[in-house]
C-alpha positions, 0 to 999 in steps of 0.5 A: 673396029668396034663402033661407038667407043670412048677414048680412055681420058683422065678428067684432070688432064688439061685440054691440050693433054686430052688433045695430045692423047686423042691425037695419038689414039686416032693415029693408032686407029689410022694405022689399023684402018688405012696406014699412017706416016711413021714419023707422024705416029712417033711424034704423036707418041712422044706428045702422048708420053709427055702426058703419060710418062710412066709405063704403068699409065701407058699400059693401062691406057693401052689395055683400056683402048684395046678393050674398046677398040681392038687396037693396040697402042703398044703393037703400033708403036713397036711396029713403027720403031721396027719399020724402016718404011714410011708407012705403018700398017697393022691388022686386027687379030680377030682370033683374040676377040 
């Protein structure tokens, strides 16, 4: 994890929307750092998708977040959907950095 970065948030989002996006991004961080409950992650993703429903917006946030944090929202959600376990745990690929 890179230190001291900002989440990619839009200024025109409401407080509740910012909280939904931040919660999802924090769960992505948690998936990389310690592991996270799959159902909680997917629930946070669904709340995120209500704020950012279009694929282009989702991809933009994923790119911006990965650029500052080294964590991929796309790979995290993909792993959650593919696992039949209760915990999602990922590792940062340092070779890409």
